[in-house]
C-alpha positions as CSV (number, residue, x, y, z in Angstrom):
1,X,-0.2,-0.3,-0.2
2,X,2.6,2.1,1.2
3,X,5.0,1.4,-2.3
4,X,1.4,2.3,-4.5
5,X,1.5,5.7,-2.2
6,X,5.7,6.9,-2.6
7,X,4.8,5.6,-6.7
8,X,1.7,7.5,-7.0
9,X,3.2,11.0,-5.7
10,X,6.5,10.3,-7.9
11,X,4.6,10.0,-11.3
12,X,2.4,12.9,-10.1
13,X,6.2,15.4,-9.5
14,X,6.5,14.1,-12.6
15,X,3.4,15.0,-14.7
16,X,4.3,18.5,-13.0
17,X,7.4,18.9,-13.9
18,X,6.3,17.8,-17.3
19,X,3.4,19.6,-18.1
20,X,5.8,22.9,-16.8
21,X,8.0,21.8,-19.0
22,X,5.5,22.0,-22.0
23,X,3.7,25.2,-21.0
24,X,7.1,26.9,-20.8
25,X,6.6,27.7,-17.1
26,X,9.1,25.8,-15.7
27,X,13.0,26.7,-17.6
28,X,16.1,25.0,-17.5
29,X,18.7,27.8,-16.7
30,X,21.9,24.8,-16.3
31,X,21.7,24.3,-13.1
32,X,23.1,28.0,-11.6
33,X,21.0,31.6,-10.7
34,X,24.1,34.2,-11.4
35,X,25.8,35.2,-14.2
36,X,29.7,34.0,-14.8
37,X,30.1,37.0,-16.2
38,X,31.6,39.3,-14.1
39,X,30.6,42.5,-15.9
40,X,27.1,41.7,-15.2
41,X,27.6,39.9,-11.9
42,X,28.8,43.0,-9.1
43,X,29.7,40.6,-6.4
44,X,32.3,39.3,-9.2
45,X,34.4,42.2,-10.1
46,X,36.9,43.8,-7.9
47,X,36.8,46.3,-6.0
């Protein structure tokens, strides 16, 4: 019984991710939230 519940949760999660990917609400950004160019990110510039 627990196996079916966990399986249903995993399937629902994957279904939400697929739906978000198709509609454009979920986007992959290569796993990084900050730009790697120092001219675009003030935290990476020399002070």
